[in-house]
N, C-alpha and C positions, 0 to 999 in steps of 0.2 A: 294068813294071806290078807284077810280083811284089815289087819293092823297095818300092813305095809301100804295098802291103798290109802288109808286115812293119812298116814305120814306123807305120802306123795302129794296128796291134795293140799295139805298144809304148806308144803314147800312151794308149790305152784302159786298159791295165793300170795304168799309172802314176797315173792320175787317180782310181782307185777309192778311196772314203772309208771309214774305219773308224768304226763306231758302237758306243758302249758298250752292254753288255747291260743288261737291266732289273734293278733291285735286287730281291733275294730275301730271304725270311725276315724280313719286317717284324714288329716287336714293339712294343707300347706298354705303358707303365707309367703309370697314372693316379694322381695324388696330389692330392686336394683340387681346386683350380681350375687345375691344370697337368697337362701330359702330356709324357713323354719318349719319343721314338721311336728305335728302333735297327734296323739291317739289316746284312746281310752286305756286306762291301766288294766293290765291282765292279772286276774287273781292268782296269787302265789308266785308270780314272776319275781326273780331276783335281779333281773336286768334285761337289757334289750340290745341287740346288735342291729345297727342301722347302716344300710349301704346305699350309696348313690351309684347310678349307672356309669359314672365316670371312673369308678374304682375306689373312690373315697369311701371310708367307713369309719364309724365311731361307736363306742360303747356308751350306753346311757343308763343311768340308774333310775331316772324318772321318765315318764312318757313324753319326752320332747327332745329334739335334736336339731342341729342347724348345719348348713354347709355354705361356704362362700366360694368366690372365684368363678362364678358361673358366667357363661357367655350369653349375650342378649339374643332374643328370638330363637331359642334352642329348647328342644324337648328333652326332659329327663325323667327317670323312674327312680323312686325311692322304695326300698324294701325294708320292712321291719320284722324282726324275729324275736319273740319273747324267749327268755332263758329261765330255767328253773334248775339251779345247780348245774349238773352236766347235761341236762336234757334241754332240747330246744323244741319250740312249737313250729307250726306251719308258717310259711312266709305270707305276709300281707304286703301289698304294694299299692302305690298311687303314682300316677303320671301327672306332670305339669309342664308348662311352657313358660319360659322367662319372657319378660316384656323388654321393650327398648330400655337401654340405660339412660343415664343423664346426658343431656346435650353438652358436648365438650367445647372448650375454647370460647365460652360465652363471655363477652366483654364489651365495654363501651368503646366505640371507635371515634365518635365525635359528639360534641354537645354545643348547642347554641342557646340563646336565651329562650327560645320557644320550641326546641326540638332536641331529641337525643337519638343518635344512631348507634346500633349494636351490631355485632357480628358473631359468628360461631363457626365451628368446623362441621361441615355437612357429613352425613352418614348415609351410605348407600342402602342401609336397611330401613331408612326412614322415608315414608311417603310424603309427609308434610310436617309443618311445625305450627304449634299454637302458642301465641304470645299474648300475655295480658299485662296490664299496667295498673298499679294502685298508687294513688297519691298519698300525701302526708296525713290526710284525714281518713284514710282507710277506704276511700271510694274507688271502685274500679272504673277505669275509663272506657269510653265507647271504642269498640274494636275498629271502627272506621278511621280512627286516627293513626292506625298502624299500617305501614306499607312494607311488604316483604319482597325481597329479590335476591336469589342466589346466595344463601348463607348470610344475609344481612337484612336489617329492617330499620326503618326510621319512624319514630313516634313524634307526631306534630301536635300543635295546639297546647303546648305546655306553658307553665308559668315560669318566669325568670327566678333565679336563685331559689329553686325548690327541689326537694328530693322526691324521687319516685322509686318504687320497687317494681322491677321488671322481671317477669317470670316467663320461662320457655319450657316446652316439652315436645318431644317428637311423637308422631302419630304413624302407626303402621296397621296392617290388616288385623293382627291379634288384639290391638288396643293402643292405649297411650302410654308413653314412657314416664319416667319420674320427672318431676318439675325441678328446674334449676332457677335460682334467683340471684340477681345482682341489684345493688342499690346505687342509683346514679343521681347526679345533680345537674340541673341546667346551668348555663353560664349566666354571667351578670355580676353585679356588685351592689353592695348597699349594707344596710343595718336593719336588723329585726329585733324588737324587744322580746325577751323571753320571760321576764318577771319584774315585779316592782315591790318595794317595801314602803309602807305608808305609816304615818302616825296620825294624830288627830288633825293636823294642819294640811297634810298632803304627802306627796311622794318624797322620801328622803334617800332613796337608793334603788338600785335595780340591777338587772343583768341583761345582757344582749349578746347577739352574735353578729360579727362583722363577716360579710361574704366578699371574698376577693375574687377577681376574675380567675378563671380556671387555668389559663396559660401560666406555666411556671417561669418566672423571669430569671434572667442571669444576674447574679450578684445580689447585693443587699436590697431588700424590698421595704419600702416605708409606707406607713398607713397613718393618716391623721384623723382624729376623732374630735369633733366639736360639739359640746353639749350646750343646751340653751341657757345655762346658768353656771355659777361657780361650783366647782367640784372639789371636795376635800381629798379624795383619793380614788384611784382606779387600778384595778388588777387585770392583767391580760394573760391569756393562755395562747400558746403557739406564737408568741412574739414578746420581745423585751421592750420595756418603756425606755425611750430616750429622754432622760430627765433634763438634759440641756436644752431640748426643744420644747418641753412642756410649758404651758401657760395655764395653770390650774385656776387662777383668778378669772381668766377669760373662758374657762371651760374647755381649753384645748389640750389634748394629749397626743403624743406621737409615739408610735411603736415601730420597732425595726425588727425585721426577720433577718438576723445576721448570722444564723447558724444553719448548716446545710439541711438538717431535718425540718427546720421551720419553713423553709421556702417551698416545701412540698405540701404544706398545710394551707388550704384555701379557705378554711373557716377559723376565725379567731374569736375566742370567747372573752367576755369582759364583764366585770362587776364594778359598780361605782357607788359612791356615797356623796351626798351633798354636804355642805357645811351646816353647822347648827342654825345659822341665821338664814339659810336658803331653802326654799321650798319650790320644787319645779313640777310642772305637769308634763311629764314626758310622753311623747308619742314617737312612733317609728320615724316620722318625717322630721321631727324636731332635733334629731341627732344626725348631724352631717358627717359624712365620711369621704375623705379624699385619698387618692391612691398614688402610688409610686411616681409615675411620669408627671402627673399634675403637680405634685409637691416639688419635684426637682426642677420643673420648668419655671415655677414661680420663684425659685431661689437661684436660677442659673447665673444671674448677675454677680452674686457673691460667692458662688460655689466654684466657678470655673478657675481651676488652678490658683487657688488662694495661697497664702503664705505657708500653708502646711503646719501651722502651729499645733493643730490637733492631731498630727500624724506622727507615728513612731517610725523611725528609720533604722534599719539594721544592715550592716555591711555583709556582702555575700562574696565568698571565695570564687574566683574565676579560674577555669582551666582553659588555656589558650594554646592553639596549635597553628603554626604557620606552614602552609604548603610550600614544597620546593619542586622544581622541575627536574628533568633528567640530568641536568648539569649541576644539581645541588644549589642552583640559584633560587633565592626566595621569590615566589610569585606574589602578586598583589591579592592574595586571598588566604583564608584560613577559617577556623571554626572556634567557637567559644562554648563552654559548658558552665552553667550556673549551679553551684553546689547548694541547693536549697536544703538538702538533707543534713547539712551541718548546722542549720539554725532551726529547722522545724522537725517535729515528730508527728506521727499519725499516719494512717493508711499504709501501714507496713513499711515505713521507711523512717530512718532516724532513730534516736533512742529517747526515752523519757527521763533523761537525766537533767541536772541543773544547767546543762549547756544548751539545751534546746527548748523550744516552746511549741505548743500545739498549733498546727498549721491553720491559719484562718480560712474561712470558706471562700469559694470563688466570688469575686467582686469586692472583697474586703481588703485586698492588697494589690499592689502592682510591683513589677520588677523593673528596675531602671538600669541603664547602661550609660555611663559617662565616658566618652572616648578619650578624655584627657585634654589638657590645655593646648597641646600641639596637634590636635585632631578635631576638625569640625565635624559635627554629627552628620551633616549633609554629605560629607565625603566618605562616610562609612555605608556601604551598600549591602543591605541584608537581602540575600537571595533565597534563603530558606530558613525556617524555624521548626523546631519540634518541641512539643510540650508547652508552648506559649504562643501568643499572638501579638504581633507588632501593632501598635496603635498609630493612627494617622493624626499627627499634631500640626498639620499644615495650616489649619484655621486658628491655631492658638498663638497669640502674640507673645506670650511670656513663657513658652515651653522651655527655653534655654537650650544649652548644648547637651541635651539628654535624649536618649531613646527610651520609650516607655513600652512595656509589655504587660499583658494580662494573661491569666490562666483561666480559660473557659471551663465550664463544668466537666467536659470530657477530658480536658488537659490537666485538671487539678491534681490527680494522683501522681503525675510525673514529678519525681524528686530531683532530677538533673536535666532540666530543659536546656536547650541550646540553640545555636544559630550558625549558619554558614554565611560568611561575609566576603566581600571584595572591597577595595578602597582606592580612592584617587590619591596618588602619592603627593600631589601638590596640595590638596586640602587636608590630607592626613599623613604627613611625613613620619609620624611616630605612632605606631599602633600598639605599643607595649606599655602604655600607662593607663589602660582602661580600668575603670572602677565600676563595680556593680553593687546594688543595694536593693532592699525590699522596703517599700513604704506600706505601713499597716494602718488602716482606719482613717477617719477624718473626711472632710468635705473634698479635699483635693483628690484623694484616692477615688471617691465616688465619681468625680467629674472625669477623671482619666478613663475609668472603666466604661463610661458612657460614650467615649470617642469611638468612631468607626475603625474598622480594620484597615491597616495601611495597604 
């Protein structure tokens, strides 16, 4: 009997299970719409089961876990259970409340030389907003320069052609939300020196930044740079040098933003080197910069519809349809379609074969329509256009018997622009000898694109 008791006791002791302790020292770190949970390691634990009150759960091999996709201003509970093989310990939990998320839709709405206006999407969970502004030197501006009103704010007292970091965060009763930042530039134009290279005699080269007005112009944009002395070479970023216009011996260089992506760039970098015989003492004020309208105005006398020797002309196929009335008699009206897709490729039209070329950007070409020898342009009445804009040549003395059209930035993707026309039978007795072409590049094209809409 005693022997049986001893055996029974041995069995009872051998079958006792070991359970892990409860996790301790739970901590949470809330960032935006996510949370990271940590706790002290439990001795002997082989893993942890972590649950969020939303139903999300994860298995962790180390004492940390994270969850995302949380809603702002919401309370949650995290539960942690230590595991030891098939056995689990007691549940440990911690509660937390998320903060406001980032302010959405934060963007610049307007910029002048002395102010920047911003706007954002208001959130009904937010009581107020805190905005701060830091200049290029890392100095935070006085808050009195910031005026808020209904999802927008204006910062005043700024310097022209300068960059500012603008931060915003929402405020609610539990605390402040995450900060959102945008970098914005004030308007204006000019040149800023960013570096110089010297030898024993003085400056022999340097680098700088040309600041263009913020408004993105239509068509080709020109920038002239005049140095105080002879320059051996200059290299530009975000613009191409117009070597035909450059006068290096006089320190003058001209660059042109003739590609679509370039015209979106309002800052143009430049590096330059003087000649071996020339030493210059450069300052910001000693480098003069002139911009688009000023350059074109100075040249208007020799630009306006010149002989077009620097212009490439390509014939364009026309599709013509003459309307008829109910008696099948031809009316004095019809439509034309210009097949630009047969000469250009790019922007999802045309092919990139040897028969087509890459379509130039807006402002770098014009479309022409010659009504023919037996049709006076004034007798062809354009009532409607699509994909192109008719130019007003009434002030041009040498426009000839030609109608000119441009494709604005919004019209540029159209591969088959066209027009609806009527005509005066006396001025245009023959409407079936019309010819179309495209003129690319050159001073004449620039001048035509500057003409107003008809």
